N, C-alpha and C positions, 0 to 999 in steps of 0.2 A: 542634377539635370529639373528643369521648371516646367510644370506641369498645371495648365488652367485649368480649372475649376469644371467651367464649360463644357471644355472639352471632355473633361473626364467624364461629365454627367451624358457622355453620348451614349458610352457603355453600362453604365451602373447608379441607378437610383440614389441620389445620396438625399438626403432628408433632413440633415445637420448644416452648421456654419462651417466654412471652410478653416474657422480656428479650432473648431471641436474634431474636424474631420484629421486637423492635423496632428490635434494632441492625440485622438486616437491609432492613427499611424506608427505615431514616437511610440505608444506602448508596447504595440504588438511589434514592433520591430524595425517600422520602416522610418530611420532617421529623416527626420525633418529641419532644415534650417533656419527657413522662416515663409511665412506667410506674406506676400504683396497684394496687396487690394490695392486699384488704383482708385483715385475717388477718395483717398482716408482723410484727404485733408481738406475735403470739402464736405462742411457740417450746416446743418440747418438751414439747405437751400431747397426754394419750392417754384413751383412753376405758378405763378401769376398772371390772369388779364388785366387788362387796364381798360379801366369803365371810363375814364375825364382825366383829359389831362387841360390844366390851367395856368398861365401866365403866374410865373410870382411876380407880388407887387412890390419887392424890392429888389429884383434883380432880373437884368434885360437874357441873359442867357440860360439863366434857371426854370425849368416847370416843376408844377405840384403837379405830382397825379394819386389818382384811387383808383388802387388794386383788389380784385378780387382774389384770392388766396384757400376758397372755399372753408374759411372758418366761420362764419355768416355774421362778421364784422368787416367793411372793407378799408383799405389799408393804404396809407399818404406817404409818400417817399416822392423829395425831391431828388431830380436831377438834371443833370446839363447835358444828358444826349438827347440828339434830335431826329435821330433813323427811325421813332417810333410813332405809332400811332393807335389812336383808340380802339380796340379789339382784339390788337396785336397782345400774344402770349409769350413771355419772358419769365428768365432766373429770376427768381426777388431772393437776396438774401435778409433774412430776417434779423433781427436785433438776436445780440449773442452768436451770432452763426462765423465760420473760419471759412478761408479759401486759399489756395494755394498759397506759397512764400509768407505764411505764418500771418496773414491780414485779418483782420479780426472785426467784425462790424457791430457797432452800436447804435440806437436810436440816440439824436442829436437834433440840434437845431440849424437850420443854412438861411443866414438871410433872416431869423426871427420867427421861421416856420418849420416845424416838428415834421422829421423825416425821420422813420422807424424801419428804416434799413436800406437796401442799395438793389438798384437792379443791374444786371451783371454783363458784360460783355463775353466773347469766348476768351479774350484773352485773359480775363481776370479769372476765370474760371478754370485756366491753366490747359485748354483745351485748342486753342487756334494753332493753324498750321503754319507752313513757311510762306505764305503771305499774308499781309497784314492786314487784318480785320476791323473797321470804325464804326462807333455804335454798340449801341444793347445785340445781346444775342436775341433775333426774334423765331420762336419755335414752330413750328406747323400750327392752322387751325384747329385741329382735331387733336393736339394734344389737351390729357385732362387735367384739371388746375388742381393745384394744392399738393400735387404729387412730387416728392423727392426727385431733383434732379437727378441726383447718380443712376435713379431707377428711370427717368425716363432717357437717358442718353446711352445709357447701356455702363455708368461708368463704375459701377460695384463688381465688374469681374474679377476673381482672385487665382491668382496663381501661388501656388506652394512649390518652394523649392527644395528637391532630396538630397542629400547624399547618399549619393546608391556605392555601396562595398563592391568590391571587383567579384566579388564570389557570387553575385546577383545580377547576371546579364539579362536574365529575365526580367529585371524591372529598369532597364534602359527603355522604358518606352510609355506611351499613356495606357493603353492595354495592359500593361505586365502591372502598372498602379492601379487600374481598375480591378485586378485582379487582387491585389493584395487587399485593397478598400471593400471589394464586395466578402470577401471571408472577414474581415476583420471584422465589419459590419450584419455579418448572418443573412448577406442577398446574394443575389443571381446576377451577373455579369453577362454581358453578349458581346460577341467577337462583331467588327466589324464586317458591310457588306463586302463580298470577295466574289461575287459573282459577275461574269458579261458574256456577251456575247461576239464570236470571230465572226464581225461582218466583211473581213476580207479573206475569199476564200483563198487566196495562197499561202504557201503553206513554207514556212519561217526555214524549215529542213531542207527541201528544197533550194534554198536559195545561199546558207549560212551554214557554214561547218564548225565547230569548236573543238580543238585541241586541248588537252592538261599534259603539261611536260612535266611536272612537278607534282601528285597528286599528295606529297604529305603537305605543301604549301595552301594548296587550293584543294579542297576536302568535296566540293560541288561547285558547281556553274550551272547557274540555268539563263536563258535567253528567250527572249520573244522579240517578236516585230510589231510597230505599226506603222500603218500608211494614212497618208493620206492627211496628216500630221496641220492642225492650227493654231499656230502660235500666237496666242494672245496673253492677257491677263488673265490672273486665277479669278472666282467667285469674292467677291467679300467676305464669305463664311472661312473658305481658306486663308486667305489672305490675314483676316483677324487671328486665329488659331494660330498661324504661323508666326504673326509678329509677338504674339503674347508668349508662343513660346523661346523667345528670341531670336528667331530667322528670319531676315528682310527676304520679302517677297519678290521672285525674279519674273515667270512667265507660267505659263500653264504646265509646262513639260515637265519645268525645272523644279515647283514647286508639289505638282506631286511624287517628287522623289524625295524630296525632302520632307513632307508630309507623311508618306510611309515610314521613312527613318523614324520620324517621332513618336508615330501611332504605334509602329510593330514594335520597332529596336532592332529593324533590319536595312542595314545602308543600300541604299541602289543606285545606279548610273543610269543616265541615256546618251545613246552613242551616236552624230551626225551617220546615219546608213552611207551616207557617199564617201565617209574617210576609211570604211571597211574596203578598200577597193579591191583588196584580194580573195573577199566574200569566205574568208576563214579569221579565224580568231585563237588567238595563238596562248598561253598562260605558261609564262614560265619567267627562270631568271634574268635579270638582267647582265650584261658582259659589263665587267671592270671595267669605272673609266666613262660607260655611256652618257651621254649629253640626253636630257630632256627636260624640253619646257611645259610646265604645268601649266592649269586651268588660270592661274594668279600670273601666270606673264614671267617667273624666273626661270631661268634655264639652271638645271640641276644636275649633277656629275653624280651619277649612279656608282654601288660597289654590284660583287656580284652576287648579295644575299637580297636584293631588293627582288619582290616580285612584281613582273611587267605582265598587263594587258596587251597584246600584239596585234597587228593588222597584218599577218603574216609576220616577215623581218621587224618590221617597224612598229614600234611601241606609242601605243594611242593612250595608254593611263599607267599610272601606278595603283599595283593591286589593292583594292580596300581604303587607302591616301586619299588618292585624285586623279582627275583624271586629265588628259591633257588638253593643250591650247587649243589644236587643229580640232580635237574630236566633240567639241559643246556645238550642243544644240544651237542653230540659227535661226535670224527670224523666217528667211528663206528656207528652212529645213521641210521635208514633206513626207521623210521615214525614218523612224528611231529605231534603234533597236536597246532592248531595254534589258541590264545587267542586272542580277539578283547572284550573288555568292557569297561562301562561307571561306574563308582564310584563316591560317592558322593566327591565333594571338600574338605569340611569343613575336614572332617574325614579322609581325604590323609595327608590334611596339618596338622595336629594335630600328626595322627601316626606318619610322617616323620620327628618331629619336637623331637616327644618323643624318637623315636630309633637312633636321631643321624643321619639320614641317607636321604639326599635327591639327590633326583636321576632328571635325565631329564624328567623320565616318571612322577615322582611325581611332579615337578613341573609345566607339564602341565595340570594334574589331579584336584589337587588342583583350579585350575583357573574354574571347573565346565563346561566339555567338552557338546557340543551337543550329545545327544544317538543317534541321526539317524547318526551318521558317523561313527560309529561302523561298518555296514555293508558295508560303500564306505571303509572302512581300509580292510576289510578282503578280499574282491574283489580284490581291489589290490595290496593283498600282494600275493593272486592266481594268479593273471595274472602274477605278475614276476616270479613265479615262474615256471609258462608254458614258460615266455619270455628267461628266464634264464636255462633251460632245468635243473631244480635244483631236482624236483621230479615230481609225478602226484597228481592231488589234485583227493580227491575222493569223491564220488557221496554225496548230504545232506549237509544239515547245522543245527546245534542246535543253537537256538534262543530264548532264552527265555527275553521277554521284556513285563513283567506285565504290566506298565502304557506307553502307548507307546506318546514320546508328539508330539503333532499337532502346525500344524504353528497359527497365531494370528493376527488378521484382529485390524488396528485402521485407524480411520476414523479424517483427520483435515482439516480444512479451510487454501487453499490458501491465502486467505487476513488474515489470524489473524498470519500465518508464517510471511509475507510481516511486517505486526507490527512489530511481536514480534523480527524481526532480522534489521527493520528500511532498508526494500529491497525494490524492485518494480519487481519481479523474475515473469513472467507469468506463469501460471498453468503448461501449456505445459511442461516449460524448468523443475519447478521440477518435473515433473512425468520422464525426460527423465535423471534426473540427481539420482532420486532413482531409476528407472530402471536397472541404470547402476551399480547400489552395490545389486539387484535382491533384492531390496525391492519393487516387479511387481504393479503398481499403475492403478488403474483407474480413470476417472476425471468425478465427476458429476456434470455439473455447477462448482461451486464455491470449489466443495468437494473433497477432496482426497480420493481414499477409498485404503487402502495401505497392499498386505501381507506379514505379516513379518515372514521370513523361521525363522524354528528355532534354524539354528546356528549363528543369532543375537539374543542372549538374553537380552542385552546392551539396546532395541530401544522398548522399553514399553511405552511411553507417546509422547503426541505429541509433547513435549521441544525434546524432542529425534528427531525426523522427523525432527525439524527445523533443530538441528545442520549435520542432515546429510545431507541437502540441503544446507548449508551454507557451507560446507566442501568441497563441492565438487563445487559450485559456486564460492569457493575461499576467504577465511576472508580478504583477499589482498584486493578484489574487494567489499568488503560492506561498502557504505559510512559513513564517520565520522559525527555523529550529538553529538551536544551539551543537556547535560540535562536540561531539563525546569523546572521538580517538585521542588520546595521549601525546600521537606521535601530530596530532594539529593545532598544539597548543600557541598562541601565538609567545612573542619574546624576543629577545635579542639574544645569539649564541655566544659562546665563551668567548670566540672573537671579536665580535663586534663590542662587547663587553670590555673586555682590556683592551681594543682601540680608542674606547670612549673614556679609558683610564688615564690614556696616553695622554689623548687631548687634551683632559684636564688636567693632568700634570705641568706638561708644555705652555699653556694657556697661562696655568699658576705661576710659572715662571718667566713669563712675561712676554713669550711669543706668541704670535698671528699665523694662521694655517692659512695656506696657500695652498693654490689650485692651476695647475699647467697641464698642456697637452703630451699625450702619451710621442704624438708625434714630432719629430726634429730632424735637421739639416746632417749630414754627414760629414758637414763642417766643424763641427763642435768635436769631434776628435781631436783636431789639431788643438783647438784650442783650449782643451783641458790636456796639452801636452802627452795622449795618449800615445804609447811606441807604434810602428807599422805594425808589430808581431802580434799583438795584444788581441785575444779570444774578442773582446768587448767590439771591436771592430765589425767584428760579424754581426751584425743586424739583419732584421725582416724587412725586406723590402718592400713598398707600398705599391699595388698596380695601377692606381690610379689615384697619381696622389694633386694635393690643390699648387701644388710647387714643389722647387726642391729645398726650399726650406721646411717642409716636411714630408719629405718624401720616405723618412723608414724609420722603425718603431725602435725605442730609445733604448738602448741596453745599461745605463748606465745614469741617475737621476741627477749627475753635479752640474750639467751644463743648462737644466730647466732651474736649478736652485740659483745658477748665477747667475741667470738671465732676467730672476728679479729681483734681484740682492743690485746687478746692474742698471736696471729700470729705476728702482730707487735710487740709487746714488746719483743717476744720470738726473733725477729732479730735484737734486739738492737736500734730500732727505738725511739730516747729520747720521741718522744712525739705525739699524734695520735687525729684527730679530723674527723669521721664519722658518718654519717648518712645513713638510708636505710629506701627505702617505698615499703613497702613489706605487704602481705597477712596473716594473722594467721588464722586456721580454729578449729571453735569451734562444736563439733558433735552435730547435732540435738537430743532430746529427742526420737524422731519417728526416727529409724534407717533406715525407709525405706528411706527418706528424705536425700537432698545432707545438708553438714556439711554448717554453716555458715561462708562467707568470708570477715572477715573484714582487710579495710585497714589502716595497722599502719604506723606512720611516729615513727623510730627509731635514736635516736642521743644518740653516744657514745664519751668520750674523756679520754687521760690522759697527764700528763704531767702539765706544766706549766698553767694549770687551775684549777678553785671552782669552788664550785656551782652558784655563783652568773657570773661569765662566763655563766652559760649554762642558769642557768634564765635570763638573758638578749638576750640569743639565742630566748630562748620562746618568748618573750616579744616581739622581733622582728616580729619574725612570725606572732604571734596575732595582731600586728599593721599594717603588708602589706596586710592580709585578712580583717582588717577590723573586729575583734571581741572586741566589747565591753561588759565590766561588766564583765569582765573574772577576775578573782582574784586568791591570793594562799594560802593555809590554810596548817597548819604545818602534815604531815604525820608520825606515831611513829609504826604503824600497821604491816607494809609491811615486811617480814622476810628478804628480798633481799637486802634493802637498809636500810642505818644507822639510824639509830631511829633519831637519833636528828638533820641529814641535809636532810632531807626529805621534800619534798611537792607534793600536791595535786594542780592542775591546773584545775577552772572550774567556772562557771556560777552557779548560784542558782537553776537551775534548770537540770545543763549538766555537767557529768563528759567528763574532755576534756583529762584528764593525769594525769602523775608521772613525776617527775623530784626528783635526789638528788644524792646524793653520793652513792656507792656501800659500801654493808654491807664485812668489811674486811676477814669476812672466806668466801664469795664470790670470792674476789681477790683471796685469796690464792689459792682455786679450781682451777684457771684458770693461776697459775701459774705466778702472776700477783702482783710485790712488791711497787707496788705504789696507790697513791687512784685512783679510776675509777667512772669518774660521764654521769648517763644514764638520758635520757630523753624516755616516752615510749607515744607515742600520738594517740588518737583516730583521724583520716585523715577523717574519716566519718564524726565525727560529728564539728570538725574544719573547713570541709568545708560545712553542713550546716547553722555554726553559723556566715559564713563570712559577709560580705556585703561592696561591692567594689563598692558602688554608693559614689563620691567624692561631698562634700558640702561646698563652697568656701564663704566667709565670708569678707567684706572690713576691710582693716587696723583700726585700733580703734581710733577714732576722740577724746575723750576725755582721758585723763592720767590715769596710772593705781596708786594706793597707797599701798604700799608694808610694813609688818610687820613683825619682826623674833620675834621667841620664842622661847624660851628653856624651856622644862619641866624637871620633875626629876620625873621618874617611874620605879616600879620595873623591872628587869632583866628577867624576865620572860614575860613580856608584850610585843608583836610583833607590830613592826612600821605598818605593814598594819591593825593592831585592831586601832591606834591611827588616822593614815590616814583616814581611814573610819568614824569615827566619825570627823575630821574636813568636812570631805566633806558632811557629812550631816547638820552638822549645818550651812557649809558656806552659802546656799544656792546657789541663782541664781548670790550673790555678787561675790563668790570667782573665781576667774580665774586661778588660779594655786599655788599649794603646792612644795616645792624644800625641800626636807632632805640635810641638807648640813655638821650634825657633829651628832657622837652621841660617847659620853664621859662616860670612866668610869675607876677613877683613885684615887688618894687621898684626894682628894678637894671633891666628891659623896661617901655617906655612902655604905657601905659594901650591898650586893643585888641590888644595884639601880644605873641607869644607868643616863646621862643627854642627851637628844634628842631634836635637834634646827632644824628650819622649817624657812624657808622662805616663806610666805602667802602674796599674790597677789590681790587684787582688785579691780576690774572693773565694770563697767555698762556702757551700750553699747549707751543710750540716755540723759546720764548725768556725769558731774563731781561730783565725789563722795565726800562730807565732812568729818573733822574728825569724828565728831559726830557721821553720819551715820557708818563709819569704827568701831568704836570703838564699837557699839553697836555689831553687828555681831563678834569680835572680843572676847568681854568677853563673848560671849555664847559659842563660842569654848571653853574657858578656862573652865567653867564650867562646862558642855559636860563632859569636861577630867577630871577636879578633880572629878564628881561624880559618872562616870565609870568606871575609870580607877585609883582613888587615887591620881591621877599628882598633883605636887606643882610646882608652876612658879619660877624659876630660879632668 
């Protein structure tokens, strides 16, 4: 909201610069966007009187002028202008001055004659109107000499642009900012004049009736009449203030309603009395599908939620948004009806959004204005009617106010506020600060009894009162304290630390982190070959999606990773290795409850990689997190993955995830012509199984015994099965297993394979004998033969 400082000074005495004022208001909680000062580009330009004009000796079209700028010495300037005469007072840009559009003025020579600056035109000062003006700007004869041109022309006006939060509707006005300014500077402020005379003795209540049919949406409606209207331009002072606030002047009646809206924050409307032919104003909801042409000339289709102002059964305005085209004040209007009302903010916001029509009035009403502001605004408008001689205010007022809003009271302990803020402010000082904000306070020992006016709807609890005290005391004056509670110590929690470990490990494995949206299309389920009966197809639908491609929350992260891989492949990247830590959303059986959010680690790769590269990455993660007892089992039932190159990773009790090569049909669906490898890991389970306790043991004192073993087994036997038997039978004597050869060829029967291991035996308390090692080694061979049909080669 733009607030002209000159307008602000009408209500509060300000003896500091606009820049300092903006800084002080920012510190007291009123956020300033910027300070806009007209004429900022004009520097070192003063008024000067032309004492003498001589012809230039070497140029026909140039003259040499001597000027008095009240410095004690004459100033010589060469110019080509011809509209001035001796005795004229003109703007003079001195050496080192600057003008709009970045123009810099320096002294120099023109055809050999020294010129110490430049005399300026209106165009050069950037103040020329639409009509082109030729020659220098000639100032009035009584203009003081040597004065800054900005001061003389009134170009030093400043406008402060505030960002007003939605919980402070009382600040959406010049008077509201004046109240904040007075509290901040510790001075008093005054309200605008609201007194007026009812010059016309006709009572509006005898000729007009108002009926509110929805008191929930219209909490108060006030109307007054003005007769013998004189439609003309507003006075210059009003037009100047409106333009500085960014509002275009129209005529005196419309300008009064806009002036009051900016000054007090209460939107108003003026109806041409001729358009209220039924002499009845009805406030009710629109009929669904009703057509109405607003003041901007656009025909709009209304829904049943829009609140209308009606002339009997005919709509003449959209409540709190915009009036109708036919009800506007015209040049021949002789009688008007002023409307000042209070409407439900939520309804105004929803209605203006549905109509695609957001106005200055609707932007204020949607913040839920104070109902008691209605009468103040009406009185101010009538006062301006009298001041401008724009008409005769009728006697009487129509004021329908079913449930008047009352001021509320709060009781707060001064000691509590000091503990809460970490300050030591005396109760008397707190009272002073609150009184400045019109939160009138009575002190009773340690207790502050506070009367909260109706315009401060944001002050409801004791913490709100503490905030008011803090901002007037000055946030910069509150001492810094160190938190002592151990529960408030900063730092990452266990989950965050383990996620960092996982990310560090994956980056160390050569992967890049990816981030994707949690919104996906329902079509992705078909692309990853998900069965129609799969529970993963039951997704959370978004009520207002950006489009079909973002209409549901994902239940699986595979499509998101495949989109990333496909994007890399389509851009001719020969290889890609990505990982993402994100969420999937599983709907709850009870629709009233929020969906279950699972943290998922997804890894995707293509290029010079295979299943074993992916498996090695997963093993690195398990090792980093200290997840013991996890193993891999073949998986053939998942339709998204290749049935012969897929495994499940988990422990005996917990499923951790799945990894493997994607089904070729899935690759085709994403336009990828080479094998892709994916892993989907339940991060919550992984972190729960992690064990970061590190135990160290001394270097072994006794030597190890190594035995190599090559066995012949069926080709369908998994290496994991062999190693499980070896570990089980090796007991505490077996220190390590190393697979060093898998052979299938001419020396091995068809359907068989040779698997060779190096086994390491060691005890911590003694040296092993051959007999002890052979006993355990033979036991392992017998178990392999008995359980897997293995033969020693």
